[in-house]
N, C-alpha and C positions, 0 to 999 in steps of 0.2 A: 504494500500500500504506500503510495506517495504522500509525502508531507506537503502541506500548504503553507505558503509564506504570507504573513499579514503585517500591514502597517496600520497601527491603531492610534486614534486620538481618543482620550478618555479624561474623565475628571474624578476626583476622589475627595472624601472628607472623613474625618475621624468619627464624629458623632452623627449617626443617621438622623436625617430630618432637620438638623440645625448646623450652624457654623458655615464658614466660607468653603467653597470648592477650590481645589488645586488642580490645574490642568496639566496634563502630561502626555507623552507619547510612548509607544512600545512597538518594537518590531521583532518578529520571531516566527518560528515554525510551530505549527500544530498538526496533529495527525490527520485532520480533515477540515474542510471549509465549514467551520461550525462556530457560531457566536458563543455557544456554551463553553467550548474548549478555550476560546480566547478569555472569557470571563474567569475560568478556572485558573489560568496562568496569572491573570491580574490579581485575583484573590490570594494566590500564593505569594505574590510580590508585596501586596499591601494587606497583610492579615489584620482583621478587625476593622477595616475601613469600608465605608459605603462607596461603591464604584458605579459610575454611569458611563456607558459607551457613547461617544460622540460620532465616530466614523471608523469604519473598517474598509481598507483597500486590500484586495487579494491580488497576489501575483502568481 
């Protein structure tokens, strides 16, 4: 199975529902073209933070 490469723009904040958002980007590979797998990678990177996807570009 081929991996998919994603360029992602997202934002995150420590306390769900309150506080300011911090914008960021992430680029990397996931096993398939899946928003769920991208979110899993971001949750591993920002444990305990609320994460919101802004844009995913697949290559």
